[in-house]
NUZAFI-954346 format. One record per residue (C-alpha): residue in three letters; x, y, z; residue number from 1. Coordinates in steps of 0.2 Angstrom, whole numbers. Example, Ala and Ser with C-alpha at 12.3 -4.5 7.8 and 13.67 -1.06 7.14 Angstrom:
NUZAFI-954346
(vexmi ALA; (62; -22; 39); 1)
(vexmi SER; (68; -5; 36); 2)
END
This chain:
NUZAFI-954346
(vexmi MET; (0; 0; 0); 1)
(vexmi ASN; (7; 17; -5); 2)
(vexmi TYR; (2; 28; 10); 3)
(vexmi MET; (4; 44; 0); 4)
(vexmi ASN; (-10; 38; -11); 5)
(vexmi MET; (-21; 30; 2); 6)
(vexmi VAL; (-37; 40; 0); 7)
(vexmi LYS; (-48; 45; -15); 8)
(vexmi PHE; (-55; 62; -15); 9)
(vexmi GLU; (-73; 65; -19); 10)
(vexmi LYS; (-73; 84; -15); 11)
(vexmi VAL; (-60; 97; -12); 12)
(vexmi SER; (-62; 115; -9); 13)
(vexmi ARG; (-54; 129; 1); 14)
(vexmi GLU; (-66; 125; 16); 15)
(vexmi GLU; (-66; 106; 16); 16)
(vexmi SER; (-61; 89; 9); 17)
(vexmi LEU; (-71; 73; 7); 18)
(vexmi ALA; (-62; 57; 4); 19)
(vexmi ILE; (-67; 39; 2); 20)
(vexmi ILE; (-57; 24; 7); 21)
(vexmi TYR; (-60; 5; 7); 22)
(vexmi PHE; (-46; -5; 16); 23)
(vexmi GLN; (-46; -22; 8); 24)
(vexmi GLU; (-40; -36; 18); 25)
(vexmi ARG; (-29; -42; 3); 26)
(vexmi GLU; (-18; -27; 5); 27)
(vexmi GLU; (0; -30; 10); 28)
(vexmi ILE; (-2; -20; 27); 29)
(vexmi PHE; (-14; -33; 33); 30)
(vexmi ARG; (-5; -49; 29); 31)
(vexmi ASN; (4; -49; 46); 32)
(vexmi GLU; (-8; -37; 56); 33)
(vexmi LEU; (-24; -46; 53); 34)
(vexmi GLU; (-20; -64; 57); 35)
(vexmi HIS; (-37; -68; 66); 36)
(vexmi SER; (-46; -51; 65); 37)
(vexmi SER; (-51; -40; 51); 38)
(vexmi ILE; (-49; -24; 62); 39)
(vexmi VAL; (-39; -11; 53); 40)
(vexmi PRO; (-25; -4; 63); 41)
(vexmi TYR; (-28; 14; 69); 42)
(vexmi PHE; (-11; 20; 62); 43)
(vexmi VAL; (-17; 17; 45); 44)
(vexmi VAL; (-34; 26; 48); 45)
(vexmi ILE; (-25; 41; 56); 46)
(vexmi GLU; (-14; 43; 41); 47)
(vexmi ALA; (-29; 43; 30); 48)
(vexmi ILE; (-37; 57; 41); 49)
(vexmi PHE; (-21; 67; 40); 50)
(vexmi GLN; (-21; 65; 21); 51)
(vexmi THR; (-39; 71; 20); 52)
(vexmi ALA; (-35; 87; 31); 53)
(vexmi GLY; (-19; 90; 22); 54)
(vexmi ARG; (-27; 90; 5); 55)
(vexmi ALA; (-39; 104; 10); 56)
(vexmi ALA; (-24; 114; 17); 57)
(vexmi ARG; (-15; 112; 1); 58)
(vexmi GLU; (-31; 118; -9); 59)
(vexmi TYR; (-32; 133; 3); 60)
(vexmi SER; (-14; 138; -2); 61)
(vexmi ASN; (-18; 135; -21); 62)
(vexmi ASN; (-8; 119; -20); 63)
(vexmi LYS; (9; 128; -16); 64)
(vexmi TYR; (13; 121; 1); 65)
(vexmi GLY; (12; 105; 11); 66)
(vexmi GLY; (10; 104; 29); 67)
(vexmi VAL; (15; 95; 45); 68)
(vexmi ILE; (4; 88; 58); 69)
(vexmi VAL; (6; 99; 74); 70)
(vexmi SER; (-7; 91; 85); 71)
(vexmi PHE; (-22; 80; 85); 72)
(vexmi ASN; (-35; 77; 98); 73)
(vexmi ASP; (-53; 71; 102); 74)
(vexmi PHE; (-50; 56; 92); 75)
(vexmi SER; (-62; 45; 101); 76)
(vexmi PHE; (-68; 32; 89); 77)
(vexmi ASN; (-85; 25; 92); 78)
(vexmi ARG; (-80; 7; 86); 79)
(vexmi PRO; (-66; -2; 78); 80)
(vexmi ILE; (-64; -1; 59); 81)
(vexmi PHE; (-65; -17; 49); 82)
(vexmi ALA; (-57; -22; 32); 83)
(vexmi ASP; (-69; -22; 17); 84)
(vexmi GLU; (-80; -8; 23); 85)
(vexmi GLN; (-82; 9; 15); 86)
(vexmi LEU; (-77; 24; 25); 87)
(vexmi THR; (-80; 42; 22); 88)
(vexmi PHE; (-68; 55; 29); 89)
(vexmi LYS; (-72; 74; 31); 90)
(vexmi ALA; (-60; 87; 35); 91)
(vexmi LYS; (-67; 105; 37); 92)
(vexmi ILE; (-56; 120; 40); 93)
(vexmi LEU; (-62; 129; 56); 94)
(vexmi SER; (-49; 143; 55); 95)
(vexmi TYR; (-33; 148; 48); 96)
(vexmi ASN; (-20; 159; 56); 97)
(vexmi ASP; (-11; 168; 42); 98)
(vexmi ASN; (4; 174; 54); 99)
(vexmi LEU; (8; 157; 60); 100)
(vexmi LYS; (2; 148; 44); 101)
(vexmi ILE; (-8; 136; 55); 102)
(vexmi TYR; (-24; 127; 50); 103)
(vexmi TYR; (-37; 120; 63); 104)
(vexmi PHE; (-48; 106; 56); 105)
(vexmi GLN; (-63; 97; 62); 106)
(vexmi ILE; (-62; 79; 57); 107)
(vexmi SER; (-77; 67; 55); 108)
(vexmi LEU; (-76; 49; 50); 109)
(vexmi PHE; (-92; 39; 44); 110)
(vexmi GLY; (-95; 21; 41); 111)
(vexmi GLU; (-108; 16; 29); 112)
(vexmi ASN; (-122; 18; 41); 113)
(vexmi ASP; (-115; 26; 56); 114)
(vexmi VAL; (-103; 40; 63); 115)
(vexmi ILE; (-86; 32; 69); 116)
(vexmi LEU; (-77; 48; 74); 117)
(vexmi PRO; (-89; 63; 76); 118)
(vexmi ASN; (-77; 78; 81); 119)
(vexmi GLY; (-59; 76; 80); 120)
(vexmi VAL; (-47; 90; 79); 121)
(vexmi VAL; (-31; 92; 68); 122)
(vexmi ILE; (-19; 106; 68); 123)
(vexmi ILE; (-8; 108; 53); 124)
(vexmi LYS; (7; 119; 51); 125)
(vexmi GLN; (10; 125; 33); 126)
(vexmi THR; (28; 123; 26); 127)
(vexmi SER; (37; 126; 10); 128)
(vexmi GLN; (48; 111; 14); 129)
(vexmi ILE; (35; 99; 8); 130)
(vexmi THR; (30; 102; -10); 131)
(vexmi SER; (13; 95; -16); 132)
(vexmi ASP; (22; 86; -30); 133)
(vexmi TYR; (25; 71; -18); 134)
(vexmi LEU; (7; 71; -11); 135)
(vexmi ASN; (-9; 64; -17); 136)
(vexmi ASN; (-19; 78; -26); 137)
(vexmi SER; (-30; 67; -36); 138)
(vexmi ILE; (-49; 69; -36); 139)
(vexmi LYS; (-60; 55; -41); 140)
(vexmi ILE; (-63; 55; -60); 141)
(vexmi SER; (-80; 50; -67); 142)
(vexmi ILE; (-81; 35; -78); 143)
(vexmi GLU; (-87; 47; -92); 144)
(vexmi LYS; (-71; 57; -91); 145)
(vexmi LYS; (-60; 41; -91); 146)
(vexmi LEU; (-69; 34; -106); 147)
(vexmi ASP; (-67; 50; -115); 148)
(vexmi ALA; (-48; 51; -111); 149)
(vexmi ILE; (-46; 34; -119); 150)
(vexmi GLY; (-56; 38; -134); 151)
(vexmi TYR; (-70; 27; -131); 152)
(vexmi LEU; (-86; 31; -141); 153)
END
């Protein structure tokens, strides 16, 4: 699994980002981690959360800068996350301090029929040391656009 391309973005704006992920049990990360359980390790889930928030921060800077995680808190998950379930991550910018170049995000995580993480908080410090060339900036492309790109009639 390439951690830098973990999430697929459904929506990205200067205010928020929405990402979808589906951890599949066949992925390399789970071969040793999930011997008798299909619970997804939280370090993988937290990385996906950080990527979702970071994508909105990059959009806010017109995709010029990356960022580093300064802090995260209120990450009280209501239940374990399992392989082979669709998850939706939402990161909403609560505020941005232009002098310090710091973003404050509200983070939510949804299962298919429930809320798994209602109100986490992530703080990201903008930095020019991380360029967006190395990060996942992709947004989900519609099937119609993919067909058009390959010349399908």
